[in-house]
N, C-alpha and C positions, 0 to 999 in steps of 0.2 A: 845454622847451629854448628856445623862442622867447623866453619871459619871462626866462630865465636868461642875461642878456647878459654879465654880469661874474662871474668865478669866481676865488676864491683857492684855491691848493693848498698846504697846509702839509706839509712833509716833514722829520721829525726825523732826526738823524744822531748816531751815536756810533761812532767808529773803523770807518768803512765804506770805508776806502781801497780795499780789494780788490774791492769790489762796485760802485764808482761808475761804471765804464766802461759797464756794462750799463744803468744808470739814464740816463746821458747819451745813449746811443744810442736808448733807448726814448723819452725826452723829445723828442729831435730828430725822430724819426719821427712822434710824436704831433702836433707842431707843423705838420708838412707835410700831414697828412691831415685834420685837424679843420677845422671851419668858421671863420668870421671873428669868433667871439666873443672877448672880451677875457679874458686870463688873467693872474693874478699868481702867480708861483712863489716860495714862501717856504721857503728852506732854513734849518733851525735846527740848529746844531751844539751838542751837549750836552757840551761840554768834552772833545772828542777829543784824544788824545795822539799820534795818527799823522799822516799827511799829508792827512786828510780836508779840512780847511779849505783847504789849498793847492790841492788838485785841484778843489774846487768853485769857488774863486776863478778859477782858470785857465779853467775851462769857461765861467763867466759872462762873462769878458773876451772869449772867442772867439765865443760864440753870437750869431747874428743876432737881435736882440731884437724888432725890428719894433714893434708896438703893445703887446706884452706887457711886463709888469714883472717884475723879479727882485730878490729880497732875500736877503742872507746874514746871519743873526743868530747871535751867538756867546755861549755861556754861559762864565763864567770857570772853572767846574768841572763835573764830571759830577753832575747832580742826579737825572736820570731822565727817561724818555720823557714822563711826564705834565707835567713842568715845561717840557720843550722844546715840547710842543704848546701849552701855556699861553702861552708867548712868541710862538709863531707866530700863534695866533688873535688875540692882543692887537694884533699888527701888521697883521693882514689889513684891507684897505680895501674889498674888494668884498662884494656882498650875500650870496653863497653861499660856503661854506667847505668844501672837501674836506680830509680828513686821510688820509694814506697812508704806508705803510712804505717805507723806503729800499731794502729788499731786493727790492722789486717782486714779492712773493708775489702781490699783485694789481697789475697794471700799468696804465699810463695808458689803454689801450684800453677798460678797464672804465668809465671816465668817459663815453665816447661811447655805450657800450652802455646805460648807465643813462639817459642823456638821450633816446635813441631809443625805449626801451621803457617808460619811466615818466614820470609827471607828478609834480610836487613842490609841497607846500604849505609856506608859510613858518612854520607853527606845528607842524611835524613835524621830527623828526630821523631820518635814514636810516642804518641800520647794515648793512654788508656781512655776510652770514651764511654761513659754511661749512656750516651745518646746514639751510639752505634746500633744499627739494626740487629746485629748478632749478639749484643750484650744482654746479660740477664741481670736485673737490678731489683733489689729489695730495699725500699726506703721508707722513711717516715714522711707523712704528708707535708709537714712544715719544712722539712729539708728539701723536698721536691719543689715546693713553692719558692723558697729562697734561691734554690739553684736556677730555677727558670727566670726569676727576676734578674739575678746576677748575669745570666747568659745574655739577656736582652741588652744589658749595659755593655757587655763585651762586644756584642754586634754593633752597637751604636758608636762606641769610642775606640775600640782596639782592632778587632778583626772580624770579618764577616764569614770566614771559612771554617774556623775551629768551632766545633759544636759543643765541646766540653773541655774547658780549660782547667777545671778545678780538681779533677781526679788526680790523686797523688802518684799513680802508677805510670811512670814514664821511662823511656830508654833513650840514651844519648851515646854518641861516640866521643871518646876522650879528646880527639883532635880538635873538636870545636867546643865541647862542653866546658873545658877549662877556661876558655876565653869568655864564653857566654856568662858563666856564673861569676867570674872575676869582675865583670862589669855590672852585675846585678846590684841594684841599690835598694830595692823594696824588700824589707824584712818580714812584712806581715803576710796575711793570707793571699793578698793580691799579687804576690811575687810571680805567680804563674803567668799573669798578664804581661808583666815586663819581660819574662822569658820569651813569650811569643813575639813581642816587638823586637827583642835582640836577635832572635833566630831569623826573623824576616830581614833584618838589616844585614845579616851575614849570608843571606840567600840560602838558608838551610830550610828545606822543605819539611813541613809537619804532616805526618800521616797519623790518622786516628785508627786505633785498633780496638776490637771488642774485649770486654772484661766481664768477669763475674763479680759483681759488686753487692755487698751487703751492708746496710746501715748498722753501725755499732753504737751502743749507748755510752754514756759518760764521755762524750766528746767535749772539745774545748771551745766550740763555737758558741758565742753569746748571740742569741737571735735578736736581741734589741740593739746592742752596741756595735757588733761587728759589721753589720750591713752599712752603717754610717761610715765606719772606718774604711771599708772597702770602696765605697763611692768616692771618698776623699782620695784614696790611693789611685783609683782609676783615673781621676782627673789629673793627678800629678804625673802619672805614667804617660798619659796622652800628650801633655804639653811640656814634658821634660825635655 
């Protein structure tokens, strides 16, 4: 934590108008409680068609920025979460880069918990894992079932060591993150799997750390169509 003086946080959005107030409240509380480290908050809108952009812009105009930096990036259309993260990481200026989901299934307090309990190497990537023995998880049964099925596919096609690829809470060092995300071609939900493959090719070790994870309603996952898309993406990633 002492060595990690500057941290970028990338948060992708797509039609999150109804869930933004919780994120704004959580971010404001996090700023009050944390230490004096420098943070860069990068909001990446993935072509939203609701009032997401407007609400984030209003929030950024009101918040007391202090020494922290804030950016709002916009895609012209909806490409997918992988593409949004790619834009955010490309824009990040600080040495360490967190990615996290806008629904706050893992919230900002997890950042402080990781810093207090763990030390970090700049040649490792750190994945939040709901399957870690020390994680606490509150989920819907259908999300748990889908997650288990997806993880089986990951074991079969991509990697037998990573126990949870889909948790959005991850930490990278800028020196390799820029290259990894620049080479990322998968825009959809399965982008995490290509990230694993790219990290392995660069000999970056992946460590899974515990998280407090809570299912949030009004998610963007289509339980009928998205598993089919994911299977197709997995096959593409495997043989690309």
